[in-house]
C-alpha positions in Angstrom: 46.1 -7.7 107.6 48.6 -9.9 108.1 52.1 -9.1 109.9 54.0 -8.6 106.1 51.1 -6.6 104.8 51.4 -4.1 107.7 55.5 -4.1 106.8 55.1 -3.6 103.3 52.9 -0.8 103.9 55.2 0.6 106.1 57.8 0.6 103.6 56.0 2.0 101.0 54.7 5.0 103.6 58.6 5.4 104.6 59.9 5.1 100.7 57.0 8.4 99.9 58.6 10.1 102.8 62.2 9.4 102.0 61.2 10.8 98.2 59.4 14.0 99.9 62.0 14.6 102.2 64.6 14.3 99.5 63.3 16.9 97.4 62.5 19.1 100.1 66.3 18.6 101.2 67.6 19.6 97.3 65.1 22.6 97.7 67.0 23.6 100.8 70.1 23.3 99.6 68.9 25.3 96.3 68.1 28.2 98.4 71.1 28.1 100.6 73.6 28.2 97.5 71.4 31.3 96.8 71.7 33.0 99.7 75.2 32.7 99.7 75.5 33.9 96.4 73.6 36.8 97.8 75.3 37.1 101.0 78.7 37.6 98.6 77.1 40.3 96.6 76.1 42.4 99.9 79.4 42.6 100.7 81.6 43.3 98.0 78.3 46.2 97.7 79.3 47.3 101.5 82.8 47.4 101.0 83.0 49.3 98.0 80.2 51.7 100.0 82.1 52.0 102.9 85.5 52.5 100.2 83.5 55.0 98.4 82.6 56.9 102.1 86.2 56.8 103.0 87.5 58.2 100.1 85.3 61.0 100.1 86.2 61.5 103.8 82.7 61.0 105.4 82.4 59.2 108.3 80.0 55.9 108.0 77.4 55.8 110.3 77.7 53.3 113.2 75.1 50.1 112.5 73.9 47.7 115.3 71.8 44.3 115.1 68.5 44.3 116.6 66.4 41.2 116.8 68.7 39.8 114.2 68.3 43.1 111.5 71.0 45.9 111.0 69.7 49.2 112.5 71.7 52.4 111.9 72.6 54.1 115.1 71.9 58.0 115.6 74.7 59.2 117.5 73.7 61.7 120.7 74.8 65.3 119.7 77.2 65.6 122.5 79.1 62.5 121.2 79.8 63.9 118.2 79.3 67.5 117.0 79.7 66.4 113.0 76.6 65.6 111.3 78.6 63.8 108.9 78.2 60.8 111.1 74.2 60.7 110.7 73.2 58.9 108.1 72.0 61.2 104.5 68.3 61.1 105.4 69.0 62.6 108.7 71.4 65.0 107.4 68.6 66.5 104.8 65.8 67.1 107.1 68.1 68.4 109.3 69.2 70.4 106.8 65.4 71.7 105.9 64.5 72.2 109.2 67.8 74.7 109.7 66.7 76.3 106.0 63.4 77.0 107.8 64.5 79.6 110.6 61.9 78.8 112.9 59.4 76.2 113.9 57.9 73.8 111.4 55.9 71.2 110.9 56.4 67.4 109.9 54.1 68.3 107.3 56.2 70.7 105.4 59.6 69.0 106.1 57.7 65.9 104.2 56.7 68.8 101.4 60.3 69.5 101.0 61.6 65.8 100.8 58.6 65.0 98.0 56.4 62.6 100.2 52.8 62.5 99.8 51.5 64.7 102.6 48.2 64.4 102.3 48.1 60.7 103.9 48.9 60.9 107.3 50.5 57.1 107.3 52.8 58.8 104.8 54.5 61.2 107.6 54.8 59.1 110.4 58.3 57.4 109.8 59.1 61.3 109.0 58.0 61.9 112.3 59.8 58.9 113.8 62.9 60.0 112.0 62.6 63.8 113.3 61.6 62.7 117.1 64.6 60.4 117.3 66.9 63.4 116.4 64.9 65.1 119.1 65.7 62.6 121.4 69.4 62.7 120.3 70.0 66.5 120.7 69.9 67.8 116.8 66.6 69.2 117.1 63.9 70.5 119.5 60.5 68.6 119.8 58.1 72.0 120.7 55.3 71.0 122.8 52.9 71.9 119.8 54.4 69.2 117.5 56.9 71.5 115.7 60.5 71.2 115.3 63.1 73.9 115.7 66.9 73.3 114.6 69.4 73.1 118.1 71.8 76.1 117.9 
């Protein structure tokens, strides 16, 4: 193969690569545009939710970034005695435990919430939330695994 043939072959390879890269760049630009639209929509929804929360007189739960993901911060009970600082699902769990009037199992709270309690895996996220409430002083976790409300 002569030098001219090698140059022509390489130019052909680079032309094909340029076409492929142009196609990929078009796909990337289209996806970036879609993400920009989604971001604007989510910001509007967050602003609307914040306005609704403020209008209702409820303090919004604090959020933080962990590994690039937004997570809710569950405050310690001593920081604020106001349950309104808790996200809605945590307030609901707390009210169910208080209404029970005694020690409750995660399963019974799950039943009240309408979860599939027959599958253990379905209760683990609830158990984690209840444990988090206990760690923050809102509930008490007994050695037998049951939970009670703190007074």
